[in-house]
C-alpha positions as CSV (number, residue, x, y, z in Angstrom):
1,M,215.9,47.0,15.2
2,A,216.7,48.0,18.8
3,L,219.4,47.2,21.3
4,D,217.1,44.6,22.8
5,S,216.9,42.7,19.5
6,Y,219.5,40.3,20.8
7,V,221.7,38.1,18.6
8,T,223.9,35.1,19.5
9,L,227.6,35.7,19.6
10,G,229.4,33.3,17.2
11,R,228.7,29.6,17.7
12,S,227.5,30.0,21.3
13,G,224.4,30.5,23.3
14,L,225.4,33.9,24.5
15,R,222.8,36.6,23.5
16,V,224.1,40.1,23.1
17,S,222.9,43.4,21.7
18,P,223.5,44.3,18.1
19,F,225.8,47.2,19.3
20,C,228.4,46.7,22.0
21,L,229.2,49.6,24.4
22,G,233.0,50.1,24.4
23,A,234.3,51.5,27.7
24,M,237.8,52.5,26.5
25,N,236.9,56.2,27.1
26,F,235.7,55.6,30.7
27,G,238.1,57.4,33.0
28,E,240.4,60.3,32.6
29,E,243.7,58.5,33.3
30,G,245.8,59.1,30.2
31,G,244.1,62.4,29.2
32,W,241.6,61.3,26.6
33,G,238.6,59.8,28.4
34,C,235.6,61.1,30.3
35,G,234.9,61.4,34.0
36,V,232.9,59.1,36.2
37,E,229.7,61.2,35.9
38,E,229.6,61.2,32.1
39,S,230.7,57.5,32.0
40,E,227.8,56.5,34.2
41,L,225.4,58.6,32.1
42,I,226.5,56.8,29.0
43,L,226.1,53.4,30.8
44,R,222.6,54.3,32.0
45,T,221.5,55.5,28.5
46,Y,222.8,52.4,26.8
47,L,221.2,50.1,29.4
48,D,217.9,52.0,29.3
49,H,217.7,51.4,25.5
50,G,217.9,47.7,26.1
51,G,221.7,47.2,25.7
52,N,223.3,44.4,27.6
53,F,226.9,44.1,26.2
54,V,229.8,46.1,27.7
55,D,233.4,45.8,26.7
56,T,236.6,47.1,28.4
57,A,240.2,46.0,29.0
58,N,242.5,45.8,32.0
59,F,244.7,48.7,30.9
60,Y,242.1,51.1,29.5
61,T,242.7,54.4,31.4
62,N,245.1,52.5,33.6
63,G,242.4,50.3,35.1
64,H,240.0,53.1,35.8
65,S,237.6,51.9,33.1
66,E,237.2,48.6,34.8
67,A,236.8,50.3,38.2
68,I,234.0,52.6,36.9
69,L,232.1,49.6,35.5
70,G,232.6,47.7,38.8
71,D,231.4,50.5,41.0
72,F,228.4,51.2,38.7
73,L,227.2,47.5,38.7
74,A,227.9,47.0,42.4
75,A,225.7,49.9,43.3
76,R,222.7,48.4,41.4
77,P,221.9,44.9,42.9
78,G,220.9,42.4,40.3
79,L,222.2,44.4,37.3
80,R,225.5,42.5,37.0
81,D,223.7,39.2,36.2
82,R,221.8,40.9,33.3
83,V,224.9,42.4,31.7
84,V,227.3,40.6,29.4
85,L,230.6,42.0,30.7
86,A,233.7,41.6,28.7
87,T,237.3,42.5,29.4
88,K,240.8,41.8,28.0
89,F,244.1,40.7,29.3
90,F,247.6,41.1,27.9
91,G,248.6,44.7,28.7
92,N,251.3,45.0,31.4
93,M,250.0,47.1,34.4
94,H,253.3,46.7,36.3
95,P,256.2,48.2,34.3
96,G,259.4,46.4,35.0
97,D,257.7,43.1,35.8
98,P,258.3,40.6,33.0
99,N,255.3,38.6,34.1
100,G,253.0,41.5,34.4
101,G,251.5,41.1,30.9
102,G,251.3,38.7,28.0
103,G,249.9,35.2,27.6
104,G,252.0,33.1,30.1
105,R,250.1,31.2,32.8
106,K,251.4,33.3,35.7
107,A,250.6,36.5,33.8
108,V,247.1,35.5,32.7
109,L,246.0,34.3,36.1
110,A,247.3,37.4,37.8
111,Q,245.7,39.8,35.3
112,V,242.3,38.1,35.5
113,E,242.3,38.3,39.3
114,Q,243.2,42.0,39.2
115,S,240.4,42.7,36.6
116,L,237.9,40.8,38.8
117,R,238.8,43.0,41.8
118,R,238.5,46.2,39.8
119,L,235.2,45.0,38.2
120,R,233.9,43.9,41.7
121,T,232.6,40.6,40.3
122,D,233.5,36.9,40.6
123,H,233.5,36.3,36.9
124,V,233.5,37.9,33.4
125,D,231.2,36.7,30.7
126,L,233.8,37.1,27.9
127,L,237.5,37.3,28.2
128,W,239.6,38.5,25.3
129,L,243.3,37.8,24.5
130,H,244.2,41.4,23.5
131,N,247.2,40.4,21.4
132,W,249.3,37.4,20.7
133,D,252.3,36.4,22.7
134,A,255.2,35.2,20.5
135,H,257.1,34.0,23.6
136,T,254.5,31.7,25.1
137,P,253.4,28.3,23.6
138,V,249.9,28.5,22.4
139,E,249.1,25.4,24.5
140,E,250.0,27.2,27.7
141,T,247.7,30.1,27.0
142,M,244.8,28.0,25.9
143,R,245.1,25.5,28.8
144,T,245.2,28.5,31.2
145,L,242.1,30.0,29.7
146,D,240.3,26.7,29.8
147,D,241.2,26.4,33.5
148,L,239.6,29.8,34.1
149,V,236.4,28.7,32.5
150,T,236.4,25.5,34.5
151,A,236.9,27.5,37.7
152,G,233.9,29.6,36.8
153,K,235.8,32.9,36.6
154,V,235.3,33.2,32.8
155,R,232.3,32.1,30.7
156,Y,233.5,32.5,27.1
157,L,236.7,33.3,25.2
158,G,237.6,35.7,22.4
159,F,240.7,36.9,20.6
160,S,241.5,40.5,19.6
161,N,244.2,41.8,17.2
162,T,245.7,38.3,16.6
163,P,246.9,37.0,13.3
164,A,244.6,34.5,11.5
165,W,247.2,31.8,11.5
166,Y,247.7,32.1,15.3
167,T,244.0,32.3,16.0
168,A,243.4,29.1,13.9
169,Q,246.2,27.3,15.6
170,A,244.9,28.3,19.1
171,N,241.3,27.3,18.3
172,T,242.3,24.0,16.7
173,T,244.4,23.2,19.7
174,A,241.5,23.9,22.0
175,L,239.1,21.8,19.9
176,L,241.5,18.8,19.7
177,R,242.1,18.8,23.4
178,A,238.4,19.4,24.4
179,W,239.3,22.8,25.8
180,T,237.1,25.9,25.6
181,P,237.1,27.2,22.0
182,V,237.3,30.8,20.7
183,I,233.8,32.2,19.9
184,A,234.5,35.7,18.8
185,L,237.1,38.0,17.2
186,Q,237.5,41.7,18.0
187,V,239.2,43.4,15.1
188,E,239.6,46.8,13.5
189,Y,236.9,46.9,10.8
190,S,235.1,49.8,9.0
191,L,234.5,51.1,5.5
192,L,238.1,52.5,5.7
193,A,239.6,49.4,7.2
194,R,238.5,46.2,5.4
195,T,241.7,44.2,5.1
196,V,240.3,41.8,7.8
197,E,238.2,40.4,4.9
198,G,241.3,38.7,3.5
199,E,241.9,36.1,6.2
200,L,240.3,36.9,9.6
201,V,236.7,37.2,8.4
202,P,236.9,34.0,6.4
203,L,238.4,32.3,9.4
204,A,235.4,33.6,11.5
205,Q,233.0,32.3,8.9
206,D,234.6,28.9,8.8
207,S,235.0,28.5,12.5
208,G,231.7,30.0,13.7
209,M,233.2,33.0,15.4
210,G,231.3,36.2,15.8
211,V,233.1,39.4,14.7
212,L,233.1,42.6,16.9
213,P,234.6,45.5,14.9
214,W,236.4,48.2,16.9
215,S,236.9,51.7,15.6
216,P,233.8,51.3,13.3
217,L,233.9,55.0,12.4
218,A,237.7,54.9,11.6
219,G,238.7,57.2,14.4
220,G,235.9,59.7,13.5
221,Y,236.7,59.9,9.7
222,L,233.3,58.3,9.0
223,S,231.4,60.4,11.5
224,G,230.5,63.2,9.1
225,K,232.6,65.8,10.7
226,Y,235.2,65.8,7.9
227,S,234.5,67.4,4.5
228,R,236.8,68.4,1.6
229,G,238.3,71.8,1.8
230,E,238.0,72.2,5.5
231,Q,240.9,72.1,8.0
232,P,239.8,69.5,10.6
233,R,240.3,70.3,14.2
234,D,240.7,68.4,17.4
235,T,237.4,69.3,19.1
236,R,239.1,68.9,22.6
237,R,242.1,71.1,21.9
238,G,241.1,73.3,19.0
239,Q,244.2,72.2,17.1
240,I,244.3,71.4,13.3
241,T,244.6,67.7,12.7
242,G,245.5,65.6,9.7
243,G,242.1,64.5,8.3
244,P,241.4,61.8,5.6
245,S,243.5,61.3,2.6
246,D,242.2,61.9,-1.0
247,E,241.5,58.2,-1.3
248,Q,239.7,58.1,2.0
249,Y,237.6,61.1,1.0
250,E,236.2,59.0,-1.8
251,V,234.7,56.8,0.8
252,V,233.7,59.6,3.1
253,D,231.9,61.4,0.3
254,A,230.0,58.3,-0.8
255,V,228.9,57.7,2.8
256,A,227.7,61.3,3.1
257,A,225.7,61.0,-0.2
258,V,223.9,57.9,1.1
259,A,223.2,59.7,4.4
260,R,221.6,62.6,2.5
261,D,219.4,60.2,0.5
262,L,218.2,58.6,3.8
263,D,218.0,61.8,5.8
264,T,220.3,60.5,8.4
265,T,224.0,60.9,9.4
266,S,227.2,59.6,8.0
267,A,227.9,57.8,11.2
268,A,224.6,56.0,11.1
269,V,225.2,54.9,7.5
270,A,228.7,53.6,8.2
271,L,227.5,51.7,11.3
272,A,224.5,50.2,9.4
273,W,226.8,49.0,6.6
274,L,229.1,47.4,9.1
275,R,226.3,45.8,11.1
276,D,225.1,44.0,7.9
277,R,228.5,42.5,7.0
278,P,228.9,38.7,7.1
279,T,229.9,37.4,10.6
280,V,229.6,40.8,12.3
281,T,227.7,40.4,15.5
282,A,228.0,43.8,17.1
283,P,230.1,46.8,16.2
284,I,231.7,48.4,19.3
285,V,230.7,52.0,19.8
286,G,233.0,53.9,22.2
287,P,231.4,57.2,23.0
288,R,233.1,59.9,25.1
289,R,229.9,61.8,25.6
290,V,226.3,60.6,25.8
291,D,225.3,62.5,22.7
292,H,227.9,60.5,20.8
293,L,226.1,57.3,21.9
294,T,222.6,58.5,20.9
295,A,223.9,59.6,17.5
296,N,225.5,56.1,17.0
297,L,222.3,54.3,18.1
298,A,220.5,56.0,15.2
299,A,222.1,53.4,13.0
300,L,219.6,50.9,14.4
301,D,216.9,52.5,12.4
302,V,218.9,52.7,9.1
303,R,218.2,50.2,6.3
304,L,220.5,50.4,3.3
305,T,219.1,49.3,-0.1
306,A,221.0,46.7,-2.1
307,E,222.1,49.5,-4.5
308,Q,223.4,51.7,-1.6
309,T,225.3,48.8,-0.2
310,A,226.8,48.0,-3.5
311,V,228.0,51.6,-3.9
312,L,229.7,51.6,-0.5
313,D,231.1,48.1,-1.2
314,Q,232.7,49.3,-4.4
315,V,234.1,52.6,-3.3
316,S,235.7,51.0,-0.2
317,A,236.9,47.8,-1.8
318,P,240.2,46.8,-0.1
319,S,243.5,45.7,-1.6
320,L,244.0,42.3,0.0
321,D,247.3,40.5,0.4
322,Y,248.4,37.5,-1.8
323,P,247.1,34.9,-2.3
324,H,243.6,36.3,-2.1
325,D,243.3,37.6,-5.7
326,L,245.1,34.6,-7.2
327,N,242.8,32.1,-5.4
328,R,239.7,34.0,-6.3
329,Q,240.5,34.6,-10.0
330,V,242.4,31.5,-11.0
331,G,241.4,28.8,-8.5
332,P,238.0,27.9,-10.0
333,M,239.3,27.9,-13.5
334,L,242.0,25.5,-12.7
335,Q,239.8,23.4,-10.4
336,F,236.8,22.8,-12.7
337,G,238.5,23.1,-16.1
338,G,235.5,24.4,-18.0
339,A,232.9,22.2,-16.2
340,T,229.6,23.5,-14.8
341,V,229.6,23.3,-11.0
342,D,226.9,24.6,-8.7
343,G,225.3,26.3,-11.6
344,R,228.4,28.2,-12.7
345,T,230.5,27.5,-15.7
346,S,234.3,28.2,-15.5
347,T,236.4,28.7,-18.6
348,V,240.2,28.1,-18.6
349,Y,241.9,30.6,-20.9
350,P,245.2,29.2,-22.2
351,P,247.3,32.3,-21.5
352,L,245.9,32.4,-17.9
353,L,246.4,28.7,-17.5
354,E,250.0,29.0,-18.6
355,S,250.8,31.8,-16.2
356,A,248.9,30.1,-13.3
357,T,250.9,26.9,-13.6
358,R,254.0,28.8,-12.6
359,Y,252.7,29.2,-9.0
């Protein structure tokens, strides 16, 4: 596999690379990112490898991330049309202005116009709602987003960090009113963060939404730089940091063992596992240095065996909220009552049936 082995994003005709380049670290506003020169080197390296999918947000490094991307693309005629450019709205860039952020019509329109100016383009290919707005009717937000698509300023819509119930409500509203639907979800997802498999991933499967995991290496815990018995340090400041918990180390150690078997890195194994999950279109890699990017792209060459995948699945199995376990364990027994359905036979055990009927 390579970055130019493009895949469609959700139920759409938009073709994107199997790894998305996240630009959260572009710009030094806020004290954690990289400068313009390193940001552009990362961009060139990603594009030279065939990548075409770049993701940012209006408030990343206080708008500097969008500006770096805009300047880079504007300096290279024709490149903008070949890049799938995504950004997010919601974050308030104007403290004290109650309409500076959120999902209200005034806020959305203003935020998109500001992003387009920083990005130096007349449209974005994918616009994400970065969080849900409890104070704005969902119809208002979805109608505004549809208007932006109709106006040609946005091509596709996605949701990020939104509850499953709200996402389903918004998408259903759009479908019933013939507005633009949601084609993708951007969520925290990794071997150390799998609770999205309770409701958000099933929603994506049912609705034809692609999934873009952010923090696929769990903030560096799955990168291979942590090992038991060592005091982890912040590489930028030389300070001792927290590091994984004992439970997380079980996953970290399992990933490292698979990496040794395949003669690759823990980061490559963790990214390869995530890339192969149902509904996942493109994990988002957010490098701060170009060597981080090249190390992550090594995952494109990793192929996990069924046995290796099963080991990682088991050691990282999440504890999901009610009613996930009840539905999975009891539902088929009560539904089929001992009958054979789709080649599987369910048995209703009286003690289990008695307890189940109380729900």
